[in-house]
C-alpha positions in Angstrom: 115.6 87.6 126.5 112.5 87.2 124.4 111.9 84.0 122.5 109.3 84.1 119.6 107.5 81.3 117.9 108.7 81.2 114.3 105.1 81.8 113.0 104.6 84.7 115.3 107.9 86.3 114.3 107.0 85.9 110.6 103.6 87.6 111.3 105.3 90.5 113.0 107.7 91.0 110.0 104.8 90.8 107.6 103.0 93.7 109.3 105.4 96.0 107.3 105.6 94.0 104.1 101.9 93.8 103.3 100.0 96.0 100.9 100.8 99.7 101.4 97.2 100.6 100.6 95.9 99.8 104.0 98.5 102.0 105.6 98.3 105.0 103.3 95.9 106.9 105.7 98.7 106.8 108.3 101.3 108.5 106.0 102.6 111.8 107.1 104.0 114.3 104.6 107.5 113.3 105.8 106.6 109.6 105.1 105.5 110.4 101.6 108.8 112.2 100.9 110.8 109.2 102.2 108.7 106.8 100.0 109.3 109.0 97.0 113.0 109.0 97.6 112.9 105.2 98.1 111.1 104.8 94.8 113.8 106.8 93.1 116.6 104.7 94.7 114.8 101.5 93.6 115.2 102.7 90.0 118.8 104.0 90.5 120.3 101.8 93.3 123.9 103.0 92.7 123.1 106.8 93.0 125.2 107.8 96.0 123.4 111.1 96.4 120.0 109.3 96.6 121.4 106.7 99.0 122.5 109.5 101.4 119.1 111.3 101.0 117.2 108.1 101.7 119.3 107.3 104.8 118.8 110.8 106.2 115.1 111.0 105.4 114.4 107.6 106.9 116.3 108.4 110.1 114.3 111.6 110.4 111.0 109.8 110.0 112.2 107.2 112.5 113.0 109.8 115.1 109.6 111.5 114.5 107.9 108.2 115.3 110.0 107.9 118.4 108.9 111.3 119.7 105.3 110.5 118.9 105.4 107.2 120.7 106.8 108.5 124.0 103.3 108.5 125.4 103.0 104.8 124.8 106.2 104.1 126.8 104.9 106.1 129.8 101.6 104.1 129.6 99.3 107.1 129.1 97.8 105.8 125.8 94.8 103.6 125.7 94.9 100.3 123.9 93.1 101.7 120.8 95.5 104.6 120.7 98.4 102.2 120.9 97.1 100.3 117.9 97.1 103.6 116.0 100.7 104.1 117.0 101.4 100.5 115.9 100.0 101.4 112.5 102.4 104.3 112.2 105.3 102.1 113.1 104.1 99.7 110.4 104.6 102.6 107.9 108.2 102.8 109.1 108.5 99.0 108.8 107.2 99.3 105.2 109.9 101.9 104.4 112.6 99.8 106.1 111.7 96.6 104.2 111.7 98.4 100.9 115.1 99.9 101.6 116.5 96.6 102.6 115.5 95.0 99.3 117.7 97.4 97.4 120.9 95.5 96.2 124.0 96.0 98.4 122.2 98.5 100.6 123.5 96.8 103.9 127.0 98.0 103.0 125.9 101.4 101.9 123.5 102.1 104.8 124.9 99.9 107.6 123.3 101.8 110.5 119.7 101.8 109.3 117.5 101.3 112.3 115.0 98.4 112.3 111.5 99.5 113.7 110.4 96.0 114.4 111.4 96.1 118.2 109.4 99.3 118.6 106.4 97.8 116.7 106.5 94.7 118.9 106.7 96.8 122.0 103.6 98.9 121.2 101.6 95.9 120.1 102.5 94.0 123.3 101.4 97.0 125.3 98.1 97.1 123.5 97.6 93.4 123.9 98.3 93.6 127.6 95.7 96.4 128.1 93.0 94.5 126.1 93.9 91.3 127.9 93.6 92.9 131.4 90.4 94.6 130.6 88.9 91.4 129.2 89.8 89.5 132.3 88.1 92.2 134.4 84.9 92.0 132.5 84.9 88.2 132.5 85.2 88.2 136.3 81.8 90.0 136.6 80.3 86.6 135.5 77.4 88.0 133.6 76.4 87.3 130.0 76.5 91.0 129.0 80.0 91.5 130.5 81.2 88.3 128.9 80.2 89.7 125.5 82.4 92.7 126.2 85.2 90.4 127.3 85.0 88.5 124.0 85.5 91.7 122.0 88.5 92.7 124.2 90.2 89.3 124.0 89.7 89.3 120.2 91.4 92.7 120.1 94.2 91.4 122.2 94.7 88.5 119.8 94.8 90.9 116.8 97.4 93.0 118.6 99.6 90.0 119.5 98.4 86.6 118.3 98.2 84.0 121.0 99.1 86.5 123.8 99.5 84.7 127.1 96.4 82.4 127.5 94.1 84.7 125.6 92.8 81.9 123.4 91.5 79.8 126.3 90.0 82.9 127.9 88.3 83.8 124.7 86.8 80.3 124.5 85.6 80.7 128.1 84.1 84.2 127.4 82.3 82.9 124.3 80.7 80.1 126.3 79.6 82.6 129.0 78.3 85.1 126.4 76.0 82.7 124.6 72.3 83.1 125.0 70.8 79.6 125.0 67.3 79.4 123.5 65.1 76.3 124.0 62.9 75.5 121.0 60.0 73.4 122.3 58.2 70.9 120.1 55.3 72.4 118.1 51.9 72.3 119.8 49.4 71.4 117.1 46.6 72.5 119.4 43.7 70.4 118.2 45.3 67.3 116.8 48.6 65.5 117.2 50.9 65.3 114.3 50.2 61.5 114.0 46.5 62.4 113.6 47.2 63.3 110.0 48.9 59.9 109.3 52.5 61.0 109.6 55.0 59.2 111.9 57.9 61.7 112.2 57.6 65.4 113.0 60.9 67.1 112.1 59.7 70.6 112.4 61.4 71.2 115.8 64.8 69.9 114.5 64.4 71.9 111.3 63.6 75.1 113.2 66.7 74.6 115.4 69.0 74.0 112.3 67.6 77.0 110.4 67.7 79.4 113.4 71.3 78.4 114.2 72.3 78.9 110.6 71.1 82.5 110.7 71.7 83.4 114.4 74.1 85.9 115.8 77.4 84.5 117.0 76.3 84.7 120.7 72.9 83.1 120.3 72.4 79.3 120.0 69.1 77.3 119.7 68.6 73.9 121.2 66.0 71.1 121.5 65.2 69.9 125.0 67.1 66.7 124.4 70.3 68.7 123.5 70.1 70.8 126.6 69.6 67.8 128.8 72.5 66.0 127.2 74.8 68.9 127.8 73.3 69.8 131.2 72.5 73.3 130.2 69.8 75.7 131.4 68.0 77.8 128.7 68.0 81.6 129.0 64.9 81.9 126.7 62.2 79.6 125.5 60.4 79.5 122.1 56.9 78.2 122.0 55.1 77.6 118.7 51.4 76.8 118.5 49.6 75.8 115.4 46.0 76.7 116.2 44.7 75.3 112.9 46.5 73.0 110.6 45.1 71.6 107.4 46.9 68.8 105.5 45.4 68.0 102.1 44.9 64.4 101.0 48.2 62.8 100.3 48.7 61.7 96.7 51.4 60.7 94.4 52.1 61.8 90.8 54.1 59.9 88.2 55.3 61.1 84.8 57.1 59.1 82.1 59.2 60.7 79.4 60.6 58.8 76.4 63.6 60.1 74.6 65.5 58.7 71.5 68.7 59.8 69.9 70.8 58.4 67.0 74.4 57.8 68.2 77.1 56.8 65.7 79.2 53.9 66.9 81.2 53.1 63.7 81.2 52.9 59.9 80.7 50.1 57.3 80.7 49.6 53.6 82.2 51.5 50.7 81.7 54.4 50.6 81.6 54.4 54.5 78.2 54.7 56.0 77.6 55.4 59.7 76.4 52.6 62.0 
């Protein structure tokens, strides 16, 4: 017996009830014919002939998907191929949801097959393959393999959100995939920063902030203090030398502007005149 989290179950149902535009490239000619019949039935929900045609056409499309997904049951499809199969089942889910919205259709088509169990099965199989491959790459314990593991765990999460302990493994893989770069304080070469009469040199901190704001997701920049505090070892080091630095004489500039405006606050006299 499978027990689903309510949010997860809702997400599974919504795979078929989202915009049909993203699924249109997975439509077969058979699917297009079924959707056309459904559109006609939506306009004429009491047409018995259309009801029968929709039921027959939908069942034929369902059986076609069953035959095409036999390979996924035997395990001969890759995870990426399984996700394509899942998209095709989403097309069937889309058709099923539209039919079920037609008034009184449950009584008229009581044996309409729900594709959701098949969709769940294929997505779980894809998640399992991505998950296992991600664990294998993570076990190699190198930064490059950890980066591959991140992609695989993210795919597993897309296939089946929160699959097993994929979120914790994804967090671990992200940590192992990070390239840590130490940004050393700027070497002013001839004179120290204080030589120019300034007390605080924020250039190193500003560089770290700016670089992190624009860095790739698996690259992070640190000061030496931050690395020591977190007991981390840098993978790369950035050294910046200012061979020649000229700071002009510090001066201040003040400007004063005066502005006046007449603002009416009331009226007085007869005839009324503005105050």
